C-alpha positions as CSV (number, residue, x, y, z in Angstrom):
1,M,0.0,0.1,-0.1
2,S,1.3,3.5,-1.0
3,V,0.1,6.6,0.9
4,M,0.8,10.1,0.0
5,V,0.9,12.6,3.1
6,I,0.4,16.3,2.6
7,G,1.4,18.7,5.4
8,G,3.8,18.8,8.3
9,D,7.5,19.2,8.1
10,Y,8.5,16.0,9.9
11,L,6.3,13.0,10.4
12,G,8.2,11.5,13.1
13,V,6.2,8.6,14.9
14,I,3.3,8.8,12.3
15,E,5.7,7.7,9.5
16,K,6.8,4.6,11.6
17,N,3.3,3.7,12.6
18,L,2.3,3.9,8.9
19,Y,5.0,1.4,8.0
20,S,3.9,-0.8,10.7
21,L,0.3,-1.0,9.3
22,G,1.7,-2.0,6.1
23,V,2.4,0.9,4.1
24,T,5.2,0.1,1.7
25,K,5.8,3.4,0.0
26,L,5.2,6.9,1.4
27,V,5.3,10.2,-0.5
28,H,5.5,13.2,1.7
29,I,4.8,16.9,0.4
30,D,5.2,19.3,3.4
31,G,2.7,21.6,2.3
32,R,4.5,24.9,2.9
33,K,4.9,26.0,-0.6
34,A,1.8,26.7,-2.6
35,I,0.5,23.8,-4.5
36,K,-1.2,24.9,-7.9
37,K,-4.0,22.5,-9.2
38,S,-2.1,21.9,-12.5
39,R,1.0,20.8,-10.4
40,L,-0.4,18.5,-7.9
41,N,0.6,15.0,-9.2
42,I,-0.7,12.2,-7.2
43,P,1.0,9.1,-8.6
44,K,-1.2,6.1,-9.9
45,Q,0.1,3.6,-7.5
46,I,-0.9,5.8,-4.3
47,S,-3.8,3.9,-2.4
48,C,-4.7,7.0,-0.3
49,V,-4.1,10.5,0.4
50,L,-3.5,11.7,4.2
51,V,-3.7,15.6,4.7
52,F,-2.8,17.1,8.0
53,T,-5.0,20.2,8.1
54,D,-3.0,22.0,10.7
55,Y,-0.1,22.3,8.4
56,V,-1.9,23.5,5.2
57,N,-4.2,26.3,4.1
58,H,-7.8,25.9,3.0
59,N,-6.9,26.1,-0.8
60,I,-4.5,23.1,-0.6
61,V,-7.2,21.1,1.2
62,K,-9.6,21.8,-1.6
63,I,-7.0,21.2,-4.3
64,V,-6.1,17.9,-2.7
65,K,-9.6,16.8,-2.2
66,D,-10.6,17.6,-5.9
67,A,-7.5,15.7,-7.2
68,A,-8.1,12.6,-5.1
69,K,-11.7,12.5,-6.0
70,T,-11.0,12.9,-9.8
71,Q,-8.7,10.0,-9.6
72,G,-11.0,7.9,-7.4
73,I,-8.3,7.8,-4.5
74,P,-9.6,7.9,-0.9
75,S,-8.5,10.9,1.0
76,F,-8.4,11.6,4.8
77,F,-8.2,14.9,6.7
78,T,-6.9,15.0,10.3
79,K,-4.5,17.0,12.5
80,R,-0.8,15.7,12.6
81,S,-1.1,13.4,15.6
82,W,-1.6,9.5,15.7
83,G,-4.1,9.9,18.3
84,A,-6.2,12.2,16.2
85,M,-5.9,9.6,13.4
86,E,-7.0,7.1,15.5
87,A,-10.0,9.0,17.0
88,A,-11.1,9.7,13.4
89,S,-11.1,5.8,12.6
90,M,-8.4,6.6,10.0
91,H,-6.4,3.6,11.4
92,D,-9.1,1.3,10.7
93,E,-9.7,2.6,7.3
94,L,-5.9,2.2,6.6
95,L,-6.2,-1.4,7.5
96,K,-9.1,-1.8,5.3
97,L,-7.2,-0.4,2.5
98,Q,-4.2,-2.7,3.0
99,G,-6.6,-5.7,3.0
100,A,-8.1,-4.6,-0.3
101,N,-4.6,-4.2,-2.0
């Protein structure tokens, strides 16, 4: 399973936890620089997109949401903490995605 993470300068424990869930490839975009709609490239092998909403602006969230929806890729939006991801049931959703791949 491949995951694209947008937002946050440093993933820290989240990166380790994602790998422990079966993520084999992790693509990280820090989200500090503006992302233009025409420049956002979600690779075809990506299984899902994870956006840390406390590290990106509203425009980036909309661009990522639209791009993921267009490509039929599930997208998740949460704060940058493993606890927030678990509270939003993203942990369970990632496990389901792993089972589907």
